[in-house]
C-alpha positions in Angstrom: -0.1 -0.1 -0.1 1.1 3.5 -0.8 1.5 6.2 1.7 1.0 9.6 0.4 1.1 12.6 2.2 -0.9 15.6 0.8 -0.6 19.3 2.1 -3.4 21.8 2.1 -4.2 25.4 3.0 -8.0 24.6 1.8 -7.8 26.7 -1.2 -9.0 25.2 -4.6 -5.5 24.7 -5.7 -4.9 22.5 -3.0 -8.1 20.6 -3.6 -7.5 20.1 -7.1 -3.9 19.0 -6.2 -5.3 16.2 -3.9 -7.9 15.1 -6.5 -5.0 15.0 -9.2 -3.4 12.3 -6.8 -6.5 10.4 -5.9 -7.2 10.0 -9.6 -3.3 9.1 -10.3 -3.5 6.3 -7.9 -7.0 5.2 -8.4 -6.3 1.6 -9.1 -3.4 1.2 -6.4 -4.4 0.8 -2.7 -3.4 3.9 -0.7 -3.3 5.6 2.4 -3.6 9.3 2.0 -2.4 11.6 4.9 -3.9 14.9 4.5 -1.9 17.7 6.3 -2.8 21.0 7.3 -0.1 23.4 9.2 -1.0 26.5 11.3 1.2 29.1 12.9 0.9 32.7 14.2 2.6 34.9 11.6 5.1 37.5 13.0 2.5 40.3 12.3 -0.2 38.8 14.3 2.5 38.1 17.1 3.7 41.7 17.1 0.3 43.2 17.7 -0.8 40.5 20.3 -0.5 42.1 23.8 -0.7 39.4 26.0 -0.2 35.8 26.5 -3.9 35.5 27.0 -4.3 36.8 23.4 -1.6 34.6 22.0 -3.4 31.6 23.7 -6.8 32.5 22.2 -5.1 33.3 18.6 -3.4 29.7 18.7 -6.5 28.2 20.0 -8.8 29.6 17.3 -6.2 28.7 14.3 -6.1 25.1 15.6 -9.7 25.0 15.6 -9.9 26.5 12.0 -7.1 23.8 11.0 -9.2 20.9 12.4 -12.6 22.1 11.0 -11.1 22.7 7.9 -9.6 19.0 7.5 -13.0 17.7 8.7 -14.8 19.4 5.7 -12.1 18.4 3.3 -12.6 14.7 4.4 -16.4 15.2 4.0 -16.1 16.3 0.6 -13.6 13.4 -0.2 -16.2 10.7 1.2 -19.0 12.7 -0.7 -16.7 11.9 -4.1 -17.2 8.3 -3.5 -13.6 7.2 -3.2 -12.3 3.9 -4.2 -12.5 1.3 -1.3 -8.8 0.7 -1.5 -8.2 4.3 -0.6 -8.1 5.5 3.0 -7.6 8.9 4.5 -6.3 10.4 7.6 -6.2 14.0 8.5 -3.1 15.5 10.5 -3.5 19.2 11.9 -0.1 20.5 13.1 1.3 23.7 14.7 4.3 25.0 13.2 6.3 25.8 9.8 5.5 23.6 7.0 8.9 22.8 6.2 9.9 21.3 9.5 6.7 19.4 10.1 7.3 17.7 6.6 10.8 16.9 7.7 9.6 15.6 11.0 6.6 13.6 9.4 8.9 12.1 6.5 11.8 11.2 8.9 9.4 9.4 11.4 6.9 7.7 8.6 7.9 5.8 5.4 5.8 8.0 2.8 6.2 7.0 -0.7 5.3 10.7 -2.0 4.5 14.3 -0.8 1.7 16.0 -2.8 1.7 19.7 -3.1 0.0 22.3 -5.1 2.1 25.2 -6.6 1.8 28.9 -6.8 1.7 31.1 -3.4 -1.5 33.0 -2.4 -0.6 36.0 -4.4 -1.6 33.9 -7.7 1.4 35.7 -9.4 1.8 34.4 -12.8 5.3 35.0 -13.0 6.3 32.6 -10.2 6.0 28.9 -11.3 6.9 27.8 -7.5 4.8 28.9 -4.8 6.4 30.5 -1.8 5.6 27.2 0.1 6.9 24.7 -2.4 10.2 26.8 -2.9 10.8 26.8 0.7 10.2 23.1 1.2 12.7 22.3 -2.1 15.3 24.7 -0.4 15.7 22.3 2.3 16.7 18.4 2.5 13.4 16.1 2.0 13.2 12.5 2.4 10.8 11.3 -0.3 9.8 12.6 -3.8 7.8 15.6 -4.1 4.8 15.9 -6.7 4.0 19.6 -7.3 0.4 20.1 -9.0 -0.2 23.3 -10.9 -3.7 24.8 -10.0 -5.1 24.2 -13.6 -3.5 20.7 -13.9 -6.3 17.7 -14.3 -5.5 14.1 -14.4 -6.1 12.9 -17.9 -3.7 10.2 -17.9 0.2 10.3 -18.4 1.6 9.3 -21.9 4.7 11.2 -21.9 7.3 11.7 -19.0 10.2 14.3 -19.4 13.3 13.5 -17.2 15.6 16.3 -17.5 19.3 15.3 -17.2 22.7 16.4 -17.8 24.4 13.2 -17.5 26.9 14.4 -15.2 26.3 12.4 -12.1 25.7 8.7 -11.8 22.1 8.1 -10.7 21.0 5.4 -8.3 18.3 3.0 -9.0 16.3 4.2 -5.9 16.0 8.0 -7.4 14.8 6.6 -10.7 12.1 4.0 -9.1 9.5 6.9 -8.8 9.7 7.7 -12.4 9.6 3.8 -13.7 6.5 3.1 -11.4 4.6 5.8 -12.7 5.8 5.2 -16.4 4.6 1.4 -15.9 1.5 2.2 -14.4 0.3 4.4 -17.2 2.3 2.5 -20.0 4.1 5.9 -20.4 7.2 6.8 -22.4 10.1 8.3 -20.6 11.8 10.8 -22.5 15.2 11.9 -21.1 16.0 15.4 -22.2 19.8 16.8 -22.3 20.2 20.4 -23.3 23.8 20.7 -24.5 26.4 23.5 -24.9 28.8 21.1 -26.2 27.2 18.5 -28.9 29.3 15.4 -28.0 29.0 13.7 -24.5 32.1 13.2 -22.5 33.2 9.8 -21.4 31.4 10.2 -17.9 28.3 11.4 -19.6 28.1 8.2 -22.0 28.7 5.9 -19.0 25.9 7.8 -17.0 23.5 7.6 -20.1 24.2 4.0 -20.3 23.4 3.3 -16.8 20.2 5.3 -17.0 19.3 3.0 -20.3 19.8 0.0 -18.1 17.4 1.2 -15.5 14.9 2.2 -18.1 15.0 -1.3 -19.8 11.6 -2.5 -18.8 9.8 0.7 -19.8 9.6 2.8 -22.9 12.2 5.5 -23.3 14.0 7.7 -25.5 16.8 10.1 -25.4 16.3 13.4 -26.5 19.4 15.7 -26.9 18.9 19.4 -28.0 20.5 22.7 -28.5 21.0 25.2 -25.6 18.5 27.8 -25.6 19.2 31.1 -24.0 18.1 29.6 -20.8 17.6 25.9 -19.5 14.3 27.0 -18.6 12.9 28.0 -21.9 14.6 24.7 -23.6 12.8 22.4 -21.2 9.6 24.3 -21.9 9.8 24.1 -25.6 10.5 20.1 -25.3 7.3 20.1 -23.1 5.4 21.9 -25.7 6.4 20.0 -28.8 6.3 16.5 -27.2 3.2 17.1 -25.4 4.6 16.1 -22.1 2.3 15.3 -19.0 4.8 15.0 -16.4 8.3 16.7 -15.7 10.7 14.9 -13.7 13.9 15.9 -12.1 16.4 15.1 -9.4 17.5 17.5 -6.8 21.2 17.5 -6.2 24.1 19.4 -5.4 24.3 22.5 -8.3 21.3 20.9 -9.9 18.7 22.6 -12.2 16.3 22.5 -9.1 18.8 24.4 -6.8 18.9 27.2 -9.4 14.7 27.1 -9.6 14.8 27.8 -5.7 17.2 30.7 -5.5 15.1 33.9 -5.1 16.8 36.0 -7.7 16.3 33.1 -10.3 12.4 32.8 -9.4 11.9 36.3 -10.4 13.5 36.2 -13.5 12.4 32.9 -15.0 9.5 32.3 -17.3 9.5 28.4 -16.7 5.6 28.5 -16.0 4.6 24.9 -17.0 1.0 23.8 -16.5 2.0 20.1 -16.1 3.0 18.3 -12.5 6.5 18.5 -11.7 8.0 15.4 -9.7 11.1 16.2 -7.9 13.1 13.5 -6.5 15.8 13.9 -3.6 19.3 12.9 -4.4 20.3 9.4 -2.9 23.6 10.5 -1.1 23.9 6.5 0.6 
């Protein structure tokens, strides 16, 4: 049985991400843990004059969190979920990044589901503030980021962006293989190059990846460098009708570039497809 942790702030985009996850794993037994975190922000703390008021505010947002989760569970039950899907709610006080680290350290979750874009709704920011903060830290299982306009209609093509400059571990590739097998999808490895020829190390790493993907449909796509890597990947997504973008987060990876604030402000990488980020295996 899959154990999936789904974050929610009770917004429409969070509900959409939950529905996407349920549809993605409709034929697979799953235990969904729906997480809402709450905390007093600095502004409310500054304007709070007494410990009594602090206690009152904490109690009120705690009740709000629990009631919101209760309503979410009612909505799920009204949607007639599959019998092999079970749902638990988790209400926690604290910062989302720290709570996710604690939960994933203490529980063997297979996947974290998050919705993208912050509460500002800015069209210029692909990664919402909460998602960006999570990706900036170490996390212990794959994170599937669902854009607010994404709806599950099957997965036929999976893009795996790589520069072939590091050795990949089988544990890192496993989540991609599982989704590909379940959906009979083709894994399309993208390498955006500045040098047309692969180095000896890159050739070795690409051969390793080929052995990992031997039981699923796969293909290599080597394309010339665009003005930015983000634009190159976006063009590839549009041209080959990609349904899921996947990357592995490791030191100096593209994901790390995306989570730097100065880069986030400039990029136009605003895909409408889900984005699977897999933590590097350092074992």
